[in-house]
N, C-alpha and C positions, 0 to 999 in steps of 0.2 A: 448175682453184681458183680463186676469184678472193682476191686477197692482200691482207692485211689492211693499212689503213693506219695511218700513225703513232697518229692521235689514238686508234683504235680500243684499238690495242696501251694505249697509256697510262692508258685508262677501264679494260682489264681488268686491268691491271698494279695499279692503285689498287685496285679492287675486292678481289684478291685478296689484297692486303699490309691492306686494312682489316677482312677476316674474317679472316685469320693476328692483326692485332691484336686484333679482337673476342673471339677465341680463346683468346690468352694474357692477355687481360684477365681471361679468366670462370676459367683454369687458375691465378689468383695464389691463393696460402695464406691461408684465411679465419682468424679471429678463433680461432674453433672449432677449426682444427690446431692453431693456437700454443696454445693450454694444452691439448692434449694429447688431446681428442674427436676424433671419426672424423663425416665427414656421409654420410649415407647418402640412398641414390636413391630414387624412386619406389616401386619395389617392393620395398622392405627390403632389397635385395644392396648391398653395399660396394664399389665402385668406386674402387680405387687410382690410377690415372692420369684420374679426369676428379673436378672438385669440381660441385657442384651452387649457382649461383650463391645468396648468402642475400638476403633484403630490403633492400632500403638504406632510408634514414631522415634525413632532415635536420630543418632548423629554419625554423621560419614565424617570421620577426622581429614581423610585421605583423599580426594576425587577424584586422583591420577589413576586408582584402582579399577575405573570405571573405563580405560582407556587400552585401544589395545596395546600389547606388552609390543607390536611388530614396527606398526605406524605408527605410534601414537594419539592416534585421533580417537574420539569420542566412538565405542562401543555402539553399535546398530543394528536391527534385525539382519542376518543371522547371527550367532556369536557361535564358534565351533570349535570342540576339544579334542585333543589325543586320548590314547590310552594313558597316558602320563598324569591327564589333568591341565597342559598348558592348553591355554586360549589363543584364538585370533578370530579377527574379523572373515568376512565372507572373501571382501577383495582382496586380502591378504593373502587367504587361502590360494585362491587363484593365481598370483604374483608367486608365490611359493610351490605353486604345482604339487598344494596337497602335502608338503613335506614339511613337519614341525621345525620350525629353525631352532626347538633349544634341546629334542632329543631324536630330531630325522624320523620319527615316528609317521606314521601316516595322520593327517588331520584335515578335516572337511568334508568327514561321514555322519560324524556324531555333532547336533547341537547341545549345548553348554545351557538346560532351559532354564537353571535357577539362575544364572546370569543373566539371559534376557530377561527375566523376570525382577530382575534388581535395578538393571538399568531402566525399565520400562516405569518400576516404582519409584524410582529419585528422581524429586524434582528442585530445579533450582531457578534463585532468583535472576534478573536482568543483571552484566556487571555493571551497569549504571543506574544499580539500586541506589547507592551513597548518593546518587546524585536526582534523586526524587521519581527511578521508572518503580513501577508496583508490580511489574507482570512476572508471574514466573513460568517456568518452561520443564516440558522433559530432558532430562541431560542431554548436551550434544546441541539440541535445538534451539540454546540461547543464542548461539552465534551467529545462525542467519538474522536473528530477529535485533543482536547487536548491530549491525550495518544499515539497521535502518529503524535505530531506536533514537526520538526526538531529543533524549537525554543525551546523548553522545556528545562527547566533548571537543570543543571549537576552540582552535588557538589565535591568538591574538595574532592578524598580522604585521601590525608595527613595528619595526626594526627595536632589536635591545629590550621589548616587552614579554614576560614570559607567561602573562596572563594566559588560563584556561578556565573555560566555563561550559553550562548549559548557553545555546547558541543567544537566548534573547538576553542573559546576563553580557553575554560578551558582547554587544550590539548596545547595552548600556554603557558598560566600560569604556567601551571605544567615544560613546557620545562623550564621554566625562573626563578622558585622559588624553584623547587623541585629536579632538575636534578641530575638523577643518573647514570652515564656512565655502572653504571658493571647491570644495570637492563635492558638494551636495547634487542631489539627482532626484528628479520629480519623475516617476513613471509615466512614459507616454511623451515625456517631451527629450528634445535633441539635447543633450550637453556636449560642451568642448572638452577637452582632457587634454593633457599631453604626459610625455613619459622622456626621462631623461636616463641616457645611455649609461651613466654609472649606477642608479637608483634601480630604474629595471622595472620600476613597481608605482603605482597610482590607487591608493584606495579611496573608492568609492561609496556614501552611505547615504542612504534616504533620510528625508527630513525625520525629524522626531525621533530618534535613537534607531531607525528601521536598519532593512539589510544591508549589510556590508558585499559590496563586491569589486574584486580585485582584477585591476587591468594589466597585464607584465607583458616586458617584450624580452624575446631573446633573439642575441645574436645568432645567424647560420651562414654559411657558406655565401650563399644567393642573398643577402640580405638581413630581414628580420624578422622573428614570427611574432604575433600580438593574440595571447587568449584575456579571455575574460570568463573569472568563475565567481560563484557566489560561495561565501563562506557558511555554510548552512549543512546538516544531516541529511541524508539521504531518506528524511522519512515524509509522509505524504504529507501535501499543502504544507512545507515550508521550505522556502527560500525558491519557487519556482517559476522562474521568469525567463522570457525570451529577448534577442538583443539585436539590432541590427549597429554595426560596425563600417565606416568609413574615412577612408584618410586620401586628402588631395595632395596634389606637389604639383601648382602650374595647371598645365591639360589635363595633366593625369589622375583618376580616381580609382583605388582600388576600394572597394565594398566585401563585409563579408556578413555573415549572418546566421543565429542557430534558432530552429524552435522551443529549444528546452537549453537551458544554462547548465553548464555544468556544477555541481556543487561540492564541494571538498571540506575538509574540517582543519586544514592547515595547507600553509601555504608550502607552496615547492618551486626550487628554482633549477630543476632537471631539464632541462628542453621538451617539449612536446613533440609526439610522436601523432597526433591528430586533432581534429578541431581548435582549428586556429590560424589567423589570416597572415596570408605571406606576401611581404614588402621589399618589393627588389631594392636592391642595395643602390640603385641610380637615384632610387625618389628618395632616399632617407639624410638630413640633414647630419653635420659631422656630431654634433653633442645631442641634439634633441629629436624627438618625434612629435611634431605638436600638429595641430590642422587633423586632429583627430576627435571625430565625432563618434557619439555612440546615443544608442537610444534605447533604453529599456523599459520592459512592459510587463507587468505582472500575467502569469497565466489566466489567473482567477477573472482578470478585468477582459480579458480575451473570451472567456468563456461566456463571460456572461453579456458579452456584444455578439458573439455569436448566438446567444440563446433570445439578446433581443431579437437580433435580426431573424431568427429563427420564426420567433414569434409574430414578429412582423411580415414575414410571409405568410404565416397562417393567417394572420387578419388577412392581408388580402386576399388569399384563396379564399376565406371564408365570405368574404364582400361579393367577389367573382361568383360563386356559387350562388349567393342569395340573389346578384343580379340576371343570372342565370334561369336563377326559379322564377323571378319575378317577372323574365320576358317570356317563359314557358307560361306562366299564369297568364299574362295577357295573349299571348298566342290563342290559348285553349278560349279564353272567355272571348275573342274577337271570333275563332271559329264557331261556337256555340252562338254568337249574334248575328252571323252569314247562317248557321243553318235555321235558324228561327226567321231571319227574312226569308228565307229559302220557300222554309215552310207554311208560311203567311202569303207571299203569291201564289204558291200550289192552290193553298185554302181558298185565297182569292178567284182563283180559278176555277176551279170545281165548283163555287160558289154561283159564280157568273153562268157555267154551263147550265147548273141546275136552274138559275133561274130562267136563263134563255129556253129550257124544254120546258120548265112551268107555264113560261107564256105562250110557245108555241102550241100545247096540249091546249089551253082555254082558248085561243083564237078560234083551234080547230071546233071544238066543240060551238063555241058562237056560230060559224059559217054555219 
């Protein structure tokens, strides 16, 4: 047998000692055991002499490290690296024609697997977590949620007011601090409003600190543009309204409407490019836009009405089907009665013929 050299023995000793340290590290009591809980194995059996290592977690102090150094956007699948270790996202590799911007070496052929795993493993809270949102997402996906988060900040439309908060808190704030009973609206009813050309804004609020609807006018070359927006985040079942807008001046009438009202988080005074009612200049008074009528409807109510109408239609259809079935049953009963009557007539004819034959035979016998 070949004798082992000292180097081989040393390597073997280090390997065995490292494995012992690794096993010893895994056998350290976990936090769950310290608190009196038991850690179970994969198959559900509890082993007293072996503890399954729990998933470790850490803190990343700089989330910018998970962004592409070229476009500064969040890294997603796939991440590529050059031979010098510089990384870039797949879209940047295509834009750079597979040439590393840091060292000009080729990039886009070799993926950085470890970076992809790190990005996939990192979870971040919603940017609105401090306002109450409890959802968490993989890094980079929280931005898409932020646009539809119901806890996104909305800003007070009142001039010289810097309040910002969750939409429900904003509605209560406006009702408590900027209440105007003349600018209350009730869904489904026609409301008269007016716009002064100097302020160019009118804020309507539904009764009982309800949603805020902002009506704005913008002077343009052809006359004036009027927009209607609801201050609310773009979350589902929040601030969903439809509206119809009518402006009349003398014999002229301008109408406009939308099946779903736009939702904004902050009032903007930039001239709109779409979703506005255009009023010609010859129909506008010098200092005020009056005779403006708006009807706001909640989409949920419309859906309920549609469902009710659909249910009524279904009930009518069922009633019609039942009537048709009853008519069919009556027709079948009438047909059966007719058949029974025909059978009785046939039987009577047969009986009479038999009786005639019997009588004729009897008479012949008598003769």
